[in-house]
N, C-alpha and C positions, 0 to 999 in steps of 0.2 A: 177208310182213309179219307174219302171225299167228304164225309160228314164231319170228321174231326177238324180238317183245316178250315172248313166253312164256319164251324162253331168257334174256332179260335179267332178267325177274322172278325166275327161279330163281337166277340169279347174285346178285341183290340180296338174296334171302332168306339165302343163305350168308353174306353180309357183315353182315347185320343184327346178329347176335350180337356181332361185333367192334365195331360202332358202339356198342352198349349197354355192352359190357365196358369200353371205354375212354372212357365217358361222352361220347360224341358222339351225342346224341339226334337232332340234325338231320342229315338226309341231304345229300349234295352237291346243288347246284342242278341243274336240268334241263340247263343249258348245260354244266356240269362233267361230268355223266353222259354227255352226247352225245360230248364230247371224249374221255373216258376209254374208253368202249366202242365208239367209232367207229360210232355209230348216229344215226338222225334224231331230232329232237325228238318227232315223232309216236310213234315206237317207245318212247321214254322215257316219254311221257305214258301210253301204253297199259299199259306195265309197272307204273308207279306206281298207276294205277287198279286194276289187278289186286291189288296188295298192299293197297291201301286196302279193297277189297271183302272181302279175307280178314282184315281187322282188324289187320294188321301195322304199318301206318303211318296217320297222319292228315295230310291236306294242308290248309294254311291259306293262304287267299287273300293274296297279296302277301308271304308269309313263307317258304313252302317246305314240305317234307315232313319229318315227325318220326316216330321210332319210337314205337309205343304201349307197348312193353315186352313184348308177346307174341312168342314165338318161333315159327318156322314149324312145328316139331314140336309138335302140340297136347298130346302127352303130357308135355312139359316145362313147360307152363304151369300148374303146380300150386302152390298155397299152403297151408301148414298153419297152423292156429290152435291155440295152447296157452292154455288158460283154466283158472283155478282151480276153476270150477264151471260147470255149465250148467243147474242146477235151482233155484237159490235167488236171491231178491233181484233185483238189476239184471242178472244174467248172461244169462237167456234173451233179453231184448230186445237186449242188447249183441251177443250171438252172432248173432241174426237180422240185425242191421244189418251186421255184418262180412261175413257170407255174402252178403247182398244186394249190397253195394257191390263185393265181389270178383267175384261172378258177372257183374255189369253190366260190369266191366272185361274180362271174357272168361276169367277164371281158374277152374279147378276147385278145390274146397276140401275139406280134411279137418280134422276137429276132434279134439283130444285134451284130456283133463281131467287136471289134475295134483293136484287136491285141496290145492293150496298145499304140496305135499311135494316136496322136492328129489330124493328117491330115485325117486319116480314120474316126475318130470321127466326124470331121467337115462335111465330105460328108454325113454321116448318119444323123446328126442334120439338115443339109439343107433340106434333103428329108423329115424328120419328120415335119419340120416347115411348110411344104406345105399342110399338111393334118390334119384333126381333130384328136387330141390326148388328151385323158382324163388324162393319167398319164404317167410318165416316171420313171423307176428305172434304175439308171445309175452307173456303176463303173467308177470312174474317170480314165482318161489316164494320166500316169506319175503324180500321185497326189502330189508328192513332189514339183511340179512346178506350177506356175500360168498358167491357161489355156488360150490359144489364142482364144478359142471358147466361151468366156464369152458372146459375143454379141448374139450368137444363143441360148444359155441357157436363156438369158434375154428375147429374142423374144418369145421363147416357153412359158415362165412363164407369160409374158404379154398377150399372147393369151389364157390363162386359163389352161395351162397344169400344173398339179401338179407334182413336181419333188422331188424324194427322191434319195440321193446318198448312196452307200454302199461301204464298205472297205475304205472309205476316203471321202474327199471333196476338193473343190478348194478354195485357200486362197483369190483369187481376185474376187470371186462372193459375192453378198450380203449374209448375214447369211442364210445358206442353211440347209435344213432338211437332216439328215444323220443317218445311223446306221453303226457302225464300231467296230472292236476289240478294247479292252482297251490295246493298244499296249505298252504304257509306263509302266503300272503296270505289263504287261506280261513280258517285258524285265527285270524289276526290280525283279520279282518273280523268274525268271530263274537264275539271278545273285545271289540272296540270296540262292537259293537251292544249287547251285554249291559250294558256300562258306561254307554252312553247311556240305557239303561233303568233306570239307578240301581242296578245290581247291582255289588257290590264284592267279595263273597265268592263266587267262581265255582269250581266243581269241573269236572273233565274226566275222561273215560274214553276211552282210545285203544288201538289195536291195537299191541302191542309189536313184533311181528316183521315189520311192513311199513313201507316208506318213507312211506306215507300217514300212518300213525299218528305216526311220529316227526316229520314235518314239520308236521302239524296241531297237535301239541302245542307245537312250537317257536314257531309263529306265535301261538298263544294266549298263551304265556308272554311273548313280545315285546310284545304289546298291553298286558299287565299292567305290565311294566317301564316302558313309555313313559308310562303313566298314573300312574306313581309308586306303584303298589300292590305290596305285598309278595308274594313267591312262597312258597307253602306246599305243600311236597311231599306233605303229608298229604291234600291235597284232589285229588290226581291218582291215578287208578287205571289199570292196564294189564291187558289180556287177551291171550291167545295164540290161535293158530290152533286148537289142540286144544280150548280152551274155547268158541271160536266154533262149532266143528263139533258139539260136544255140545249147544250151544244149538239149532242148526239141526235136528239129527237126533233129539234126545231132549228138547228143551225144558228142558235143564238150565240153570237161571238162578242157580245158587249164587253165581257170581262177581258177579252184579248184586245179589243179596241182601247179600253181604259189602260191596259198594260202598256200598249204602244205609246199612247199620249202622255202618260204620267211617269213612265219608268225608263224608257229606252233612249231618251234624248242624248245622254252622255255616254252610252255604251256601244261597244263595237261587236259584242257577241252575247248570245243567250244560251243558257242551259235549260232545256225544256224537260218537264216531268216525264214525258214519253213521246213517241212518234205521233200519236194522235194530236196532242197539243201542238207539236212542232208543225205538223201538216196544216192545221188551221191557222196558226200564227203566220206562216209564210203567205197564205192567201190574204190575210188581213194586212200584212206589210205591203203587199203589192197594191192594194187599194189606196194606201197612203204614199205610193210612189217611193217606197223604200225597197231597195234591191237586195236580194240574197244571192250570193255572198258579198257582192261588191260593197254594199253599205253596212251590212251586218251579217255576222256568221251565226249559224244555228247548229246546235248539237242536241242529241236526245238519247233516250233509252229504248230498247226492245228490238231494234232492227226488224220491224214488222213489214208487211207488204206495203205499208204506207211509205216506207223508206224509199222504195223504188217508184211508187206512184207519184210522190211529191216532185215538184219541179222548182229548183234543182233537187236531186236526190239527197236524202238526209244522211249526214254522218251520225252514226248511232252505235250504241253499245249492244252487243249480241251475246246470246248463249248458244251452245250447241243445239241443233234441232231436237225437239222433243224432250229436252233435258228436265224441265220443270215437272212434267207429268210423269216421266220415268222415275225421277227421284221420289216423288210423292207416293207412287204406287209401290216402289221398292221399300220405303220406310213402313208403309202400312202392312205390306206382306210380311216383313220381318216381325212386326208386332203380332200379327195373326198366326205366325208360326211359332210364337213363344220365344223368339230370339231377341237379343238386345238391339236397340237402334238408337242412333244419335241424330239430332237435328242437323240440317245442312243449309249452307249458304252457297249459292251458285255464283261463280266468278264470271266476269265479263271479258269480252274481246271487242276492240274498237274496229268498226267497219267504216272506212272513209269514203265519202261521196262528195258531191259538189257544193254542199251547203256551208262549207267552212273553208276559208282561205287564210293564209298568213297575212297579218296586218302589216302594212308598210309603216316604217318609222316616220 
């Protein structure tokens, strides 16, 4: 009996890969396995118990047995993470969440940093395409632009790597699975909020080469149009990855100084791309003797630690804690289990602090 159930377990391990590949996450019933392998139900149950103990399947009372997504060869249960940074702003916490959720699911993890550069991303993808990779969670580099690395993503996908993008996606790849912020509605909500606070001349500063910046700007513009307010391109400023990098590494704030000098003269409020930009903008405003919120109100995205560190505290849009990483790992797990999955956009909640006040008539 002992030999039989172990032999059956080994046979089922070989078939697990096919179950997942052809999106059959649910294993045949015990009765079907008995008939197919010509063994007793006790043998089947002992074999399934062994697979469950090894983390390869989960059994649900009254429902059956399901593949967890893990493969019998532990060396194949590897997931890579591509991240634009691991040292600044929201990224250390995000990376910690991704690694914790993946490890809990039984996957080994490796991390690669692109610095939001497509050439660096290409070198990493070339390396990854040469080794077995179960899954890839990738933050697109310069997501507002088509990727020159479409061939490598397609090669990985064709080799069986399950891919989930987060914070964006690439327009020139086949329909891709992603989880990102609901940027359009976030920009719309901040625009509406400021108008409810009696602000009508509203400026914005957004990142030019990411889909987040494009969508947040578009949502803000839509809120202005629906309120019947004119759109003034002179009150919108854009910054690039290179300018952001110089800000982070060298505290080079020249693009923010230019924004203040050229754009804010007639405005009473600003929507910032994220808390990082808002934090440094408030510092630059203080050097110009412009007070927040007495002279100008500031709102932003992410509700990061900078929201509390800033003086005054930032009014900012927030997600539930750990939501982005949890959603990305959930989507990837579903794909690796052979289950259907749909892309997700995470909604926002406004957290009010002292950087915004109602404008007096």
